[in-house]
mmCIF entry with sequence, helices, sheets and N, C-alpha, C, O atoms, coordinates in Angstrom:
data_MODEL
# 
_entry.id   MODEL 
# 
_entity.id                         1 
_entity.type                       polymer 
_entity.pdbx_number_of_molecules   1 
# 
_entity_poly.entity_id                      1 
_entity_poly.type                           'polypeptide(L)' 
_entity_poly.nstd_linkage                   no 
_entity_poly.nstd_monomer                   no 
_entity_poly.pdbx_seq_one_letter_code       MTKYILAGALTLMSTAAMASDKLIPDVPEMSAGAGVAAVALLVGVAAIIRERSKRK 
_entity_poly.pdbx_seq_one_letter_code_can   MTKYILAGALTLMSTAAMASDKLIPDVPEMSAGAGVAAVALLVGVAAIIRERSKRK 
_entity_poly.pdbx_strand_id                 A 
# 
loop_
_entity_poly_seq.entity_id 
_entity_poly_seq.num 
_entity_poly_seq.mon_id 
_entity_poly_seq.hetero 
1 1  MET n 
1 2  THR n 
1 3  LYS n 
1 4  TYR n 
1 5  ILE n 
1 6  LEU n 
1 7  ALA n 
1 8  GLY n 
1 9  ALA n 
1 10 LEU n 
1 11 THR n 
1 12 LEU n 
1 13 MET n 
1 14 SER n 
1 15 THR n 
1 16 ALA n 
1 17 ALA n 
1 18 MET n 
1 19 ALA n 
1 20 SER n 
1 21 ASP n 
1 22 LYS n 
1 23 LEU n 
1 24 ILE n 
1 25 PRO n 
1 26 ASP n 
1 27 VAL n 
1 28 PRO n 
1 29 GLU n 
1 30 MET n 
1 31 SER n 
1 32 ALA n 
1 33 GLY n 
1 34 ALA n 
1 35 GLY n 
1 36 VAL n 
1 37 ALA n 
1 38 ALA n 
1 39 VAL n 
1 40 ALA n 
1 41 LEU n 
1 42 LEU n 
1 43 VAL n 
1 44 GLY n 
1 45 VAL n 
1 46 ALA n 
1 47 ALA n 
1 48 ILE n 
1 49 ILE n 
1 50 ARG n 
1 51 GLU n 
1 52 ARG n 
1 53 SER n 
1 54 LYS n 
1 55 ARG n 
1 56 LYS n 
# 
_struct_asym.id          A 
_struct_asym.entity_id   1 
# 
loop_
_struct_conf.conf_type_id 
_struct_conf.id 
_struct_conf.pdbx_PDB_helix_id 
_struct_conf.beg_label_comp_id 
_struct_conf.beg_label_asym_id 
_struct_conf.beg_label_seq_id 
_struct_conf.pdbx_beg_PDB_ins_code 
_struct_conf.end_label_comp_id 
_struct_conf.end_label_asym_id 
_struct_conf.end_label_seq_id 
_struct_conf.pdbx_end_PDB_ins_code 
_struct_conf.beg_auth_comp_id 
_struct_conf.beg_auth_asym_id 
_struct_conf.beg_auth_seq_id 
_struct_conf.end_auth_comp_id 
_struct_conf.end_auth_asym_id 
_struct_conf.end_auth_seq_id 
_struct_conf.pdbx_PDB_helix_class 
_struct_conf.details 
_struct_conf.pdbx_PDB_helix_length 
HELX_P HELX_P1 AA1 THR A 2  ? ALA A 19 ? THR A 2  ALA A 19 1 ? 18 
HELX_P HELX_P2 AA2 PRO A 28 ? ARG A 55 ? PRO A 28 ARG A 55 1 ? 28 
# 
_struct_conf_type.id          HELX_P 
_struct_conf_type.criteria    ? 
_struct_conf_type.reference   ? 
# 
loop_
_atom_site.group_PDB 
_atom_site.id 
_atom_site.type_symbol 
_atom_site.label_atom_id 
_atom_site.label_alt_id 
_atom_site.label_comp_id 
_atom_site.label_asym_id 
_atom_site.label_entity_id 
_atom_site.label_seq_id 
_atom_site.pdbx_PDB_ins_code 
_atom_site.Cartn_x 
_atom_site.Cartn_y 
_atom_site.Cartn_z 
_atom_site.occupancy 
_atom_site.B_iso_or_equiv 
_atom_site.pdbx_formal_charge 
_atom_site.auth_seq_id 
_atom_site.auth_comp_id 
_atom_site.auth_asym_id 
_atom_site.auth_atom_id 
_atom_site.pdbx_PDB_model_num 
ATOM 1   N N  . MET A 1 1  ? 2.934   1.123   -25.490 1.00 0.00 ? 1  MET A N  1 
ATOM 2   C CA . MET A 1 1  ? 3.684   0.722   -24.324 1.00 0.00 ? 1  MET A CA 1 
ATOM 3   C C  . MET A 1 1  ? 2.943   1.136   -23.054 1.00 0.00 ? 1  MET A C  1 
ATOM 4   O O  . MET A 1 1  ? 3.053   0.465   -22.028 1.00 0.00 ? 1  MET A O  1 
ATOM 5   N N  . THR A 1 2  ? 2.212   2.206   -23.113 1.00 0.00 ? 2  THR A N  1 
ATOM 6   C CA . THR A 1 2  ? 1.445   2.655   -21.955 1.00 0.00 ? 2  THR A CA 1 
ATOM 7   C C  . THR A 1 2  ? 0.400   1.613   -21.566 1.00 0.00 ? 2  THR A C  1 
ATOM 8   O O  . THR A 1 2  ? 0.107   1.432   -20.384 1.00 0.00 ? 2  THR A O  1 
ATOM 9   N N  . LYS A 1 3  ? -0.163  0.927   -22.569 1.00 0.00 ? 3  LYS A N  1 
ATOM 10  C CA . LYS A 1 3  ? -1.155  -0.107  -22.276 1.00 0.00 ? 3  LYS A CA 1 
ATOM 11  C C  . LYS A 1 3  ? -0.557  -1.210  -21.413 1.00 0.00 ? 3  LYS A C  1 
ATOM 12  O O  . LYS A 1 3  ? -1.207  -1.703  -20.490 1.00 0.00 ? 3  LYS A O  1 
ATOM 13  N N  . TYR A 1 4  ? 0.680   -1.599  -21.713 1.00 0.00 ? 4  TYR A N  1 
ATOM 14  C CA . TYR A 1 4  ? 1.323   -2.671  -20.955 1.00 0.00 ? 4  TYR A CA 1 
ATOM 15  C C  . TYR A 1 4  ? 1.602   -2.236  -19.517 1.00 0.00 ? 4  TYR A C  1 
ATOM 16  O O  . TYR A 1 4  ? 1.420   -3.010  -18.577 1.00 0.00 ? 4  TYR A O  1 
ATOM 17  N N  . ILE A 1 5  ? 2.038   -1.005  -19.360 1.00 0.00 ? 5  ILE A N  1 
ATOM 18  C CA . ILE A 1 5  ? 2.339   -0.501  -18.020 1.00 0.00 ? 5  ILE A CA 1 
ATOM 19  C C  . ILE A 1 5  ? 1.064   -0.411  -17.189 1.00 0.00 ? 5  ILE A C  1 
ATOM 20  O O  . ILE A 1 5  ? 1.049   -0.800  -16.021 1.00 0.00 ? 5  ILE A O  1 
ATOM 21  N N  . LEU A 1 6  ? 0.001   0.099   -17.791 1.00 0.00 ? 6  LEU A N  1 
ATOM 22  C CA . LEU A 1 6  ? -1.266  0.202   -17.068 1.00 0.00 ? 6  LEU A CA 1 
ATOM 23  C C  . LEU A 1 6  ? -1.835  -1.177  -16.748 1.00 0.00 ? 6  LEU A C  1 
ATOM 24  O O  . LEU A 1 6  ? -2.386  -1.383  -15.667 1.00 0.00 ? 6  LEU A O  1 
ATOM 25  N N  . ALA A 1 7  ? -1.707  -2.114  -17.671 1.00 0.00 ? 7  ALA A N  1 
ATOM 26  C CA . ALA A 1 7  ? -2.196  -3.474  -17.417 1.00 0.00 ? 7  ALA A CA 1 
ATOM 27  C C  . ALA A 1 7  ? -1.408  -4.119  -16.283 1.00 0.00 ? 7  ALA A C  1 
ATOM 28  O O  . ALA A 1 7  ? -1.983  -4.811  -15.442 1.00 0.00 ? 7  ALA A O  1 
ATOM 29  N N  . GLY A 1 8  ? -0.106  -3.898  -16.256 1.00 0.00 ? 8  GLY A N  1 
ATOM 30  C CA . GLY A 1 8  ? 0.715   -4.443  -15.176 1.00 0.00 ? 8  GLY A CA 1 
ATOM 31  C C  . GLY A 1 8  ? 0.366   -3.837  -13.833 1.00 0.00 ? 8  GLY A C  1 
ATOM 32  O O  . GLY A 1 8  ? 0.284   -4.545  -12.829 1.00 0.00 ? 8  GLY A O  1 
ATOM 33  N N  . ALA A 1 9  ? 0.158   -2.529  -13.808 1.00 0.00 ? 9  ALA A N  1 
ATOM 34  C CA . ALA A 1 9  ? -0.211  -1.862  -12.557 1.00 0.00 ? 9  ALA A CA 1 
ATOM 35  C C  . ALA A 1 9  ? -1.571  -2.353  -12.063 1.00 0.00 ? 9  ALA A C  1 
ATOM 36  O O  . ALA A 1 9  ? -1.756  -2.587  -10.869 1.00 0.00 ? 9  ALA A O  1 
ATOM 37  N N  . LEU A 1 10 ? -2.510  -2.507  -12.978 1.00 0.00 ? 10 LEU A N  1 
ATOM 38  C CA . LEU A 1 10 ? -3.832  -3.011  -12.600 1.00 0.00 ? 10 LEU A CA 1 
ATOM 39  C C  . LEU A 1 10 ? -3.730  -4.430  -12.053 1.00 0.00 ? 10 LEU A C  1 
ATOM 40  O O  . LEU A 1 10 ? -4.405  -4.781  -11.086 1.00 0.00 ? 10 LEU A O  1 
ATOM 41  N N  . THR A 1 11 ? -2.880  -5.242  -12.681 1.00 0.00 ? 11 THR A N  1 
ATOM 42  C CA . THR A 1 11 ? -2.705  -6.615  -12.209 1.00 0.00 ? 11 THR A CA 1 
ATOM 43  C C  . THR A 1 11 ? -2.113  -6.645  -10.811 1.00 0.00 ? 11 THR A C  1 
ATOM 44  O O  . THR A 1 11 ? -2.563  -7.407  -9.956  1.00 0.00 ? 11 THR A O  1 
ATOM 45  N N  . LEU A 1 12 ? -1.103  -5.814  -10.580 1.00 0.00 ? 12 LEU A N  1 
ATOM 46  C CA . LEU A 1 12 ? -0.496  -5.769  -9.247  1.00 0.00 ? 12 LEU A CA 1 
ATOM 47  C C  . LEU A 1 12 ? -1.503  -5.349  -8.191  1.00 0.00 ? 12 LEU A C  1 
ATOM 48  O O  . LEU A 1 12 ? -1.562  -5.936  -7.110  1.00 0.00 ? 12 LEU A O  1 
ATOM 49  N N  . MET A 1 13 ? -2.300  -4.324  -8.509  1.00 0.00 ? 13 MET A N  1 
ATOM 50  C CA . MET A 1 13 ? -3.266  -3.834  -7.527  1.00 0.00 ? 13 MET A CA 1 
ATOM 51  C C  . MET A 1 13 ? -4.389  -4.830  -7.292  1.00 0.00 ? 13 MET A C  1 
ATOM 52  O O  . MET A 1 13 ? -4.773  -5.065  -6.146  1.00 0.00 ? 13 MET A O  1 
ATOM 53  N N  . SER A 1 14 ? -4.923  -5.419  -8.353  1.00 0.00 ? 14 SER A N  1 
ATOM 54  C CA . SER A 1 14 ? -6.055  -6.329  -8.181  1.00 0.00 ? 14 SER A CA 1 
ATOM 55  C C  . SER A 1 14 ? -5.631  -7.630  -7.517  1.00 0.00 ? 14 SER A C  1 
ATOM 56  O O  . SER A 1 14 ? -6.399  -8.206  -6.747  1.00 0.00 ? 14 SER A O  1 
ATOM 57  N N  . THR A 1 15 ? -4.415  -8.105  -7.801  1.00 0.00 ? 15 THR A N  1 
ATOM 58  C CA . THR A 1 15 ? -3.946  -9.336  -7.169  1.00 0.00 ? 15 THR A CA 1 
ATOM 59  C C  . THR A 1 15 ? -3.786  -9.137  -5.669  1.00 0.00 ? 15 THR A C  1 
ATOM 60  O O  . THR A 1 15 ? -4.177  -9.998  -4.881  1.00 0.00 ? 15 THR A O  1 
ATOM 61  N N  . ALA A 1 16 ? -3.220  -8.018  -5.276  1.00 0.00 ? 16 ALA A N  1 
ATOM 62  C CA . ALA A 1 16 ? -3.065  -7.736  -3.843  1.00 0.00 ? 16 ALA A CA 1 
ATOM 63  C C  . ALA A 1 16 ? -4.426  -7.571  -3.176  1.00 0.00 ? 16 ALA A C  1 
ATOM 64  O O  . ALA A 1 16 ? -4.612  -7.997  -2.036  1.00 0.00 ? 16 ALA A O  1 
ATOM 65  N N  . ALA A 1 17 ? -5.368  -6.961  -3.871  1.00 0.00 ? 17 ALA A N  1 
ATOM 66  C CA . ALA A 1 17 ? -6.700  -6.770  -3.298  1.00 0.00 ? 17 ALA A CA 1 
ATOM 67  C C  . ALA A 1 17 ? -7.410  -8.107  -3.113  1.00 0.00 ? 17 ALA A C  1 
ATOM 68  O O  . ALA A 1 17 ? -8.086  -8.319  -2.106  1.00 0.00 ? 17 ALA A O  1 
ATOM 69  N N  . MET A 1 18 ? -7.258  -9.011  -4.086  1.00 0.00 ? 18 MET A N  1 
ATOM 70  C CA . MET A 1 18 ? -7.894  -10.321 -3.956  1.00 0.00 ? 18 MET A CA 1 
ATOM 71  C C  . MET A 1 18 ? -7.228  -11.154 -2.871  1.00 0.00 ? 18 MET A C  1 
ATOM 72  O O  . MET A 1 18 ? -7.899  -11.910 -2.169  1.00 0.00 ? 18 MET A O  1 
ATOM 73  N N  . ALA A 1 19 ? -5.920  -11.022 -2.731  1.00 0.00 ? 19 ALA A N  1 
ATOM 74  C CA . ALA A 1 19 ? -5.201  -11.807 -1.727  1.00 0.00 ? 19 ALA A CA 1 
ATOM 75  C C  . ALA A 1 19 ? -5.520  -11.341 -0.316  1.00 0.00 ? 19 ALA A C  1 
ATOM 76  O O  . ALA A 1 19 ? -5.451  -12.130 0.626   1.00 0.00 ? 19 ALA A O  1 
ATOM 77  N N  . SER A 1 20 ? -5.867  -10.067 -0.158  1.00 0.00 ? 20 SER A N  1 
ATOM 78  C CA . SER A 1 20 ? -6.156  -9.552  1.180   1.00 0.00 ? 20 SER A CA 1 
ATOM 79  C C  . SER A 1 20 ? -7.658  -9.471  1.459   1.00 0.00 ? 20 SER A C  1 
ATOM 80  O O  . SER A 1 20 ? -8.074  -8.826  2.422   1.00 0.00 ? 20 SER A O  1 
ATOM 81  N N  . ASP A 1 21 ? -8.462  -10.112 0.634   1.00 0.00 ? 21 ASP A N  1 
ATOM 82  C CA . ASP A 1 21 ? -9.908  -10.104 0.817   1.00 0.00 ? 21 ASP A CA 1 
ATOM 83  C C  . ASP A 1 21 ? -10.274 -10.818 2.117   1.00 0.00 ? 21 ASP A C  1 
ATOM 84  O O  . ASP A 1 21 ? -9.734  -11.883 2.417   1.00 0.00 ? 21 ASP A O  1 
ATOM 85  N N  . LYS A 1 22 ? -11.183 -10.236 2.880   1.00 0.00 ? 22 LYS A N  1 
ATOM 86  C CA . LYS A 1 22 ? -11.562 -10.802 4.178   1.00 0.00 ? 22 LYS A CA 1 
ATOM 87  C C  . LYS A 1 22 ? -12.506 -11.998 4.034   1.00 0.00 ? 22 LYS A C  1 
ATOM 88  O O  . LYS A 1 22 ? -12.685 -12.755 4.988   1.00 0.00 ? 22 LYS A O  1 
ATOM 89  N N  . LEU A 1 23 ? -13.109 -12.178 2.862   1.00 0.00 ? 23 LEU A N  1 
ATOM 90  C CA . LEU A 1 23 ? -13.987 -13.324 2.668   1.00 0.00 ? 23 LEU A CA 1 
ATOM 91  C C  . LEU A 1 23 ? -13.192 -14.617 2.551   1.00 0.00 ? 23 LEU A C  1 
ATOM 92  O O  . LEU A 1 23 ? -13.692 -15.699 2.860   1.00 0.00 ? 23 LEU A O  1 
ATOM 93  N N  . ILE A 1 24 ? -11.962 -14.492 2.106   1.00 0.00 ? 24 ILE A N  1 
ATOM 94  C CA . ILE A 1 24 ? -11.088 -15.656 1.967   1.00 0.00 ? 24 ILE A CA 1 
ATOM 95  C C  . ILE A 1 24 ? -10.270 -15.771 3.248   1.00 0.00 ? 24 ILE A C  1 
ATOM 96  O O  . ILE A 1 24 ? -9.719  -14.772 3.710   1.00 0.00 ? 24 ILE A O  1 
ATOM 97  N N  . PRO A 1 25 ? -10.180 -16.950 3.826   1.00 0.00 ? 25 PRO A N  1 
ATOM 98  C CA . PRO A 1 25 ? -9.372  -17.096 5.050   1.00 0.00 ? 25 PRO A CA 1 
ATOM 99  C C  . PRO A 1 25 ? -7.927  -16.649 4.813   1.00 0.00 ? 25 PRO A C  1 
ATOM 100 O O  . PRO A 1 25 ? -7.396  -16.752 3.707   1.00 0.00 ? 25 PRO A O  1 
ATOM 101 N N  . ASP A 1 26 ? -7.320  -16.155 5.874   1.00 0.00 ? 26 ASP A N  1 
ATOM 102 C CA . ASP A 1 26 ? -5.966  -15.620 5.760   1.00 0.00 ? 26 ASP A CA 1 
ATOM 103 C C  . ASP A 1 26 ? -4.960  -16.755 5.561   1.00 0.00 ? 26 ASP A C  1 
ATOM 104 O O  . ASP A 1 26 ? -4.657  -17.511 6.484   1.00 0.00 ? 26 ASP A O  1 
ATOM 105 N N  . VAL A 1 27 ? -4.456  -16.850 4.338   1.00 0.00 ? 27 VAL A N  1 
ATOM 106 C CA . VAL A 1 27 ? -3.470  -17.876 4.002   1.00 0.00 ? 27 VAL A CA 1 
ATOM 107 C C  . VAL A 1 27 ? -2.219  -17.149 3.532   1.00 0.00 ? 27 VAL A C  1 
ATOM 108 O O  . VAL A 1 27 ? -2.237  -16.551 2.457   1.00 0.00 ? 27 VAL A O  1 
ATOM 109 N N  . PRO A 1 28 ? -1.131  -17.180 4.300   1.00 0.00 ? 28 PRO A N  1 
ATOM 110 C CA . PRO A 1 28 ? 0.076   -16.440 3.909   1.00 0.00 ? 28 PRO A CA 1 
ATOM 111 C C  . PRO A 1 28 ? 0.642   -16.878 2.565   1.00 0.00 ? 28 PRO A C  1 
ATOM 112 O O  . PRO A 1 28 ? 1.174   -16.059 1.816   1.00 0.00 ? 28 PRO A O  1 
ATOM 113 N N  . GLU A 1 29 ? 0.529   -18.172 2.256   1.00 0.00 ? 29 GLU A N  1 
ATOM 114 C CA . GLU A 1 29 ? 1.062   -18.654 0.988   1.00 0.00 ? 29 GLU A CA 1 
ATOM 115 C C  . GLU A 1 29 ? 0.322   -18.040 -0.194  1.00 0.00 ? 29 GLU A C  1 
ATOM 116 O O  . GLU A 1 29 ? 0.910   -17.819 -1.253  1.00 0.00 ? 29 GLU A O  1 
ATOM 117 N N  . MET A 1 30 ? -0.962  -17.767 -0.013  1.00 0.00 ? 30 MET A N  1 
ATOM 118 C CA . MET A 1 30 ? -1.746  -17.204 -1.103  1.00 0.00 ? 30 MET A CA 1 
ATOM 119 C C  . MET A 1 30 ? -1.281  -15.790 -1.429  1.00 0.00 ? 30 MET A C  1 
ATOM 120 O O  . MET A 1 30 ? -1.105  -15.454 -2.600  1.00 0.00 ? 30 MET A O  1 
ATOM 121 N N  . SER A 1 31 ? -1.082  -14.964 -0.416  1.00 0.00 ? 31 SER A N  1 
ATOM 122 C CA . SER A 1 31 ? -0.658  -13.593 -0.680  1.00 0.00 ? 31 SER A CA 1 
ATOM 123 C C  . SER A 1 31 ? 0.764   -13.562 -1.221  1.00 0.00 ? 31 SER A C  1 
ATOM 124 O O  . SER A 1 31 ? 1.078   -12.736 -2.078  1.00 0.00 ? 31 SER A O  1 
ATOM 125 N N  . ALA A 1 32 ? 1.627   -14.446 -0.739  1.00 0.00 ? 32 ALA A N  1 
ATOM 126 C CA . ALA A 1 32 ? 2.996   -14.501 -1.257  1.00 0.00 ? 32 ALA A CA 1 
ATOM 127 C C  . ALA A 1 32 ? 2.988   -14.977 -2.701  1.00 0.00 ? 32 ALA A C  1 
ATOM 128 O O  . ALA A 1 32 ? 3.719   -14.445 -3.536  1.00 0.00 ? 32 ALA A O  1 
ATOM 129 N N  . GLY A 1 33 ? 2.173   -15.965 -2.994  1.00 0.00 ? 33 GLY A N  1 
ATOM 130 C CA . GLY A 1 33 ? 2.083   -16.472 -4.368  1.00 0.00 ? 33 GLY A CA 1 
ATOM 131 C C  . GLY A 1 33 ? 1.510   -15.439 -5.318  1.00 0.00 ? 33 GLY A C  1 
ATOM 132 O O  . GLY A 1 33 ? 1.939   -15.344 -6.467  1.00 0.00 ? 33 GLY A O  1 
ATOM 133 N N  . ALA A 1 34 ? 0.543   -14.665 -4.846  1.00 0.00 ? 34 ALA A N  1 
ATOM 134 C CA . ALA A 1 34 ? -0.042  -13.627 -5.687  1.00 0.00 ? 34 ALA A CA 1 
ATOM 135 C C  . ALA A 1 34 ? 0.983   -12.552 -6.004  1.00 0.00 ? 34 ALA A C  1 
ATOM 136 O O  . ALA A 1 34 ? 1.030   -12.048 -7.126  1.00 0.00 ? 34 ALA A O  1 
ATOM 137 N N  . GLY A 1 35 ? 1.796   -12.201 -5.034  1.00 0.00 ? 35 GLY A N  1 
ATOM 138 C CA . GLY A 1 35 ? 2.837   -11.200 -5.270  1.00 0.00 ? 35 GLY A CA 1 
ATOM 139 C C  . GLY A 1 35 ? 3.885   -11.687 -6.249  1.00 0.00 ? 35 GLY A C  1 
ATOM 140 O O  . GLY A 1 35 ? 4.315   -10.942 -7.129  1.00 0.00 ? 35 GLY A O  1 
ATOM 141 N N  . VAL A 1 36 ? 4.298   -12.937 -6.096  1.00 0.00 ? 36 VAL A N  1 
ATOM 142 C CA . VAL A 1 36 ? 5.297   -13.510 -7.008  1.00 0.00 ? 36 VAL A CA 1 
ATOM 143 C C  . VAL A 1 36 ? 4.732   -13.592 -8.419  1.00 0.00 ? 36 VAL A C  1 
ATOM 144 O O  . VAL A 1 36 ? 5.437   -13.300 -9.385  1.00 0.00 ? 36 VAL A O  1 
ATOM 145 N N  . ALA A 1 37 ? 3.479   -13.982 -8.546  1.00 0.00 ? 37 ALA A N  1 
ATOM 146 C CA . ALA A 1 37 ? 2.862   -14.075 -9.868  1.00 0.00 ? 37 ALA A CA 1 
ATOM 147 C C  . ALA A 1 37 ? 2.764   -12.709 -10.535 1.00 0.00 ? 37 ALA A C  1 
ATOM 148 O O  . ALA A 1 37 ? 2.992   -12.590 -11.739 1.00 0.00 ? 37 ALA A O  1 
ATOM 149 N N  . ALA A 1 38 ? 2.429   -11.685 -9.770  1.00 0.00 ? 38 ALA A N  1 
ATOM 150 C CA . ALA A 1 38 ? 2.323   -10.341 -10.336 1.00 0.00 ? 38 ALA A CA 1 
ATOM 151 C C  . ALA A 1 38 ? 3.683   -9.827  -10.792 1.00 0.00 ? 38 ALA A C  1 
ATOM 152 O O  . ALA A 1 38 ? 3.787   -9.217  -11.856 1.00 0.00 ? 38 ALA A O  1 
ATOM 153 N N  . VAL A 1 39 ? 4.714   -10.064 -10.007 1.00 0.00 ? 39 VAL A N  1 
ATOM 154 C CA . VAL A 1 39 ? 6.061   -9.628  -10.394 1.00 0.00 ? 39 VAL A CA 1 
ATOM 155 C C  . VAL A 1 39 ? 6.520   -10.388 -11.629 1.00 0.00 ? 39 VAL A C  1 
ATOM 156 O O  . VAL A 1 39 ? 7.125   -9.800  -12.526 1.00 0.00 ? 39 VAL A O  1 
ATOM 157 N N  . ALA A 1 40 ? 6.241   -11.689 -11.689 1.00 0.00 ? 40 ALA A N  1 
ATOM 158 C CA . ALA A 1 40 ? 6.624   -12.481 -12.859 1.00 0.00 ? 40 ALA A CA 1 
ATOM 159 C C  . ALA A 1 40 ? 5.915   -11.984 -14.110 1.00 0.00 ? 40 ALA A C  1 
ATOM 160 O O  . ALA A 1 40 ? 6.503   -11.966 -15.192 1.00 0.00 ? 40 ALA A O  1 
ATOM 161 N N  . LEU A 1 41 ? 4.664   -11.584 -13.971 1.00 0.00 ? 41 LEU A N  1 
ATOM 162 C CA . LEU A 1 41 ? 3.926   -11.047 -15.112 1.00 0.00 ? 41 LEU A CA 1 
ATOM 163 C C  . LEU A 1 41 ? 4.559   -9.760  -15.609 1.00 0.00 ? 41 LEU A C  1 
ATOM 164 O O  . LEU A 1 41 ? 4.715   -9.573  -16.816 1.00 0.00 ? 41 LEU A O  1 
ATOM 165 N N  . LEU A 1 42 ? 4.926   -8.874  -14.697 1.00 0.00 ? 42 LEU A N  1 
ATOM 166 C CA . LEU A 1 42 ? 5.556   -7.620  -15.105 1.00 0.00 ? 42 LEU A CA 1 
ATOM 167 C C  . LEU A 1 42 ? 6.911   -7.854  -15.757 1.00 0.00 ? 42 LEU A C  1 
ATOM 168 O O  . LEU A 1 42 ? 7.255   -7.173  -16.723 1.00 0.00 ? 42 LEU A O  1 
ATOM 169 N N  . VAL A 1 43 ? 7.679   -8.800  -15.248 1.00 0.00 ? 43 VAL A N  1 
ATOM 170 C CA . VAL A 1 43 ? 8.974   -9.114  -15.857 1.00 0.00 ? 43 VAL A CA 1 
ATOM 171 C C  . VAL A 1 43 ? 8.771   -9.658  -17.267 1.00 0.00 ? 43 VAL A C  1 
ATOM 172 O O  . VAL A 1 43 ? 9.523   -9.319  -18.180 1.00 0.00 ? 43 VAL A O  1 
ATOM 173 N N  . GLY A 1 44 ? 7.768   -10.492 -17.441 1.00 0.00 ? 44 GLY A N  1 
ATOM 174 C CA . GLY A 1 44 ? 7.467   -11.029 -18.770 1.00 0.00 ? 44 GLY A CA 1 
ATOM 175 C C  . GLY A 1 44 ? 7.045   -9.951  -19.744 1.00 0.00 ? 44 GLY A C  1 
ATOM 176 O O  . GLY A 1 44 ? 7.481   -9.953  -20.896 1.00 0.00 ? 44 GLY A O  1 
ATOM 177 N N  . VAL A 1 45 ? 6.210   -9.038  -19.307 1.00 0.00 ? 45 VAL A N  1 
ATOM 178 C CA . VAL A 1 45 ? 5.778   -7.936  -20.176 1.00 0.00 ? 45 VAL A CA 1 
ATOM 179 C C  . VAL A 1 45 ? 6.967   -7.051  -20.538 1.00 0.00 ? 45 VAL A C  1 
ATOM 180 O O  . VAL A 1 45 ? 7.085   -6.608  -21.680 1.00 0.00 ? 45 VAL A O  1 
ATOM 181 N N  . ALA A 1 46 ? 7.844   -6.790  -19.577 1.00 0.00 ? 46 ALA A N  1 
ATOM 182 C CA . ALA A 1 46 ? 9.033   -5.980  -19.860 1.00 0.00 ? 46 ALA A CA 1 
ATOM 183 C C  . ALA A 1 46 ? 9.930   -6.668  -20.883 1.00 0.00 ? 46 ALA A C  1 
ATOM 184 O O  . ALA A 1 46 ? 10.506  -6.004  -21.745 1.00 0.00 ? 46 ALA A O  1 
ATOM 185 N N  . ALA A 1 47 ? 10.055  -7.990  -20.796 1.00 0.00 ? 47 ALA A N  1 
ATOM 186 C CA . ALA A 1 47 ? 10.873  -8.728  -21.761 1.00 0.00 ? 47 ALA A CA 1 
ATOM 187 C C  . ALA A 1 47 ? 10.270  -8.668  -23.158 1.00 0.00 ? 47 ALA A C  1 
ATOM 188 O O  . ALA A 1 47 ? 10.995  -8.533  -24.143 1.00 0.00 ? 47 ALA A O  1 
ATOM 189 N N  . ILE A 1 48 ? 8.962   -8.765  -23.247 1.00 0.00 ? 48 ILE A N  1 
ATOM 190 C CA . ILE A 1 48 ? 8.297   -8.677  -24.551 1.00 0.00 ? 48 ILE A CA 1 
ATOM 191 C C  . ILE A 1 48 ? 8.494   -7.297  -25.152 1.00 0.00 ? 48 ILE A C  1 
ATOM 192 O O  . ILE A 1 48 ? 8.787   -7.178  -26.342 1.00 0.00 ? 48 ILE A O  1 
ATOM 193 N N  . ILE A 1 49 ? 8.339   -6.256  -24.354 1.00 0.00 ? 49 ILE A N  1 
ATOM 194 C CA . ILE A 1 49 ? 8.531   -4.890  -24.847 1.00 0.00 ? 49 ILE A CA 1 
ATOM 195 C C  . ILE A 1 49 ? 9.966   -4.699  -25.314 1.00 0.00 ? 49 ILE A C  1 
ATOM 196 O O  . ILE A 1 49 ? 10.202  -4.077  -26.350 1.00 0.00 ? 49 ILE A O  1 
ATOM 197 N N  . ARG A 1 50 ? 10.923  -5.224  -24.565 1.00 0.00 ? 50 ARG A N  1 
ATOM 198 C CA . ARG A 1 50 ? 12.334  -5.088  -24.928 1.00 0.00 ? 50 ARG A CA 1 
ATOM 199 C C  . ARG A 1 50 ? 12.622  -5.794  -26.255 1.00 0.00 ? 50 ARG A C  1 
ATOM 200 O O  . ARG A 1 50 ? 13.351  -5.260  -27.091 1.00 0.00 ? 50 ARG A O  1 
ATOM 201 N N  . GLU A 1 51 ? 12.061  -6.981  -26.454 1.00 0.00 ? 51 GLU A N  1 
ATOM 202 C CA . GLU A 1 51 ? 12.283  -7.720  -27.699 1.00 0.00 ? 51 GLU A CA 1 
ATOM 203 C C  . GLU A 1 51 ? 11.651  -6.997  -28.886 1.00 0.00 ? 51 GLU A C  1 
ATOM 204 O O  . GLU A 1 51 ? 12.245  -6.933  -29.963 1.00 0.00 ? 51 GLU A O  1 
ATOM 205 N N  . ARG A 1 52 ? 10.473  -6.464  -28.697 1.00 0.00 ? 52 ARG A N  1 
ATOM 206 C CA . ARG A 1 52 ? 9.811   -5.753  -29.798 1.00 0.00 ? 52 ARG A CA 1 
ATOM 207 C C  . ARG A 1 52 ? 10.558  -4.480  -30.164 1.00 0.00 ? 52 ARG A C  1 
ATOM 208 O O  . ARG A 1 52 ? 10.615  -4.109  -31.337 1.00 0.00 ? 52 ARG A O  1 
ATOM 209 N N  . SER A 1 53 ? 11.130  -3.811  -29.171 1.00 0.00 ? 53 SER A N  1 
ATOM 210 C CA . SER A 1 53 ? 11.856  -2.575  -29.471 1.00 0.00 ? 53 SER A CA 1 
ATOM 211 C C  . SER A 1 53 ? 13.191  -2.875  -30.148 1.00 0.00 ? 53 SER A C  1 
ATOM 212 O O  . SER A 1 53 ? 13.698  -2.028  -30.884 1.00 0.00 ? 53 SER A O  1 
ATOM 213 N N  . LYS A 1 54 ? 13.773  -4.044  -29.926 1.00 0.00 ? 54 LYS A N  1 
ATOM 214 C CA . LYS A 1 54 ? 15.026  -4.419  -30.590 1.00 0.00 ? 54 LYS A CA 1 
ATOM 215 C C  . LYS A 1 54 ? 14.810  -4.691  -32.072 1.00 0.00 ? 54 LYS A C  1 
ATOM 216 O O  . LYS A 1 54 ? 15.704  -4.434  -32.879 1.00 0.00 ? 54 LYS A O  1 
ATOM 217 N N  . ARG A 1 55 ? 13.657  -5.199  -32.441 1.00 0.00 ? 55 ARG A N  1 
ATOM 218 C CA . ARG A 1 55 ? 13.374  -5.561  -33.833 1.00 0.00 ? 55 ARG A CA 1 
ATOM 219 C C  . ARG A 1 55 ? 13.243  -4.345  -34.734 1.00 0.00 ? 55 ARG A C  1 
ATOM 220 O O  . ARG A 1 55 ? 13.530  -4.434  -35.928 1.00 0.00 ? 55 ARG A O  1 
ATOM 221 N N  . LYS A 1 56 ? 12.821  -3.227  -34.197 1.00 0.00 ? 56 LYS A N  1 
ATOM 222 C CA . LYS A 1 56 ? 12.560  -2.040  -35.024 1.00 0.00 ? 56 LYS A CA 1 
ATOM 223 C C  . LYS A 1 56 ? 13.801  -1.317  -35.414 1.00 0.00 ? 56 LYS A C  1 
ATOM 224 O O  . LYS A 1 56 ? 13.732  -0.302  -36.108 1.00 0.00 ? 56 LYS A O  1 
# 
């Protein structure tokens, strides 16, 4: 389970870093979309962990 949490944290940090990169022009939709995608990924991982823990 620690692997999933660390992967989610890394995804959140790297997505925000890529969205705020100065080489890419400042597009508000891009940073908002990156944040929504990262949150959706974490929610999905949490759902998978919850389902696997119910089976045991």
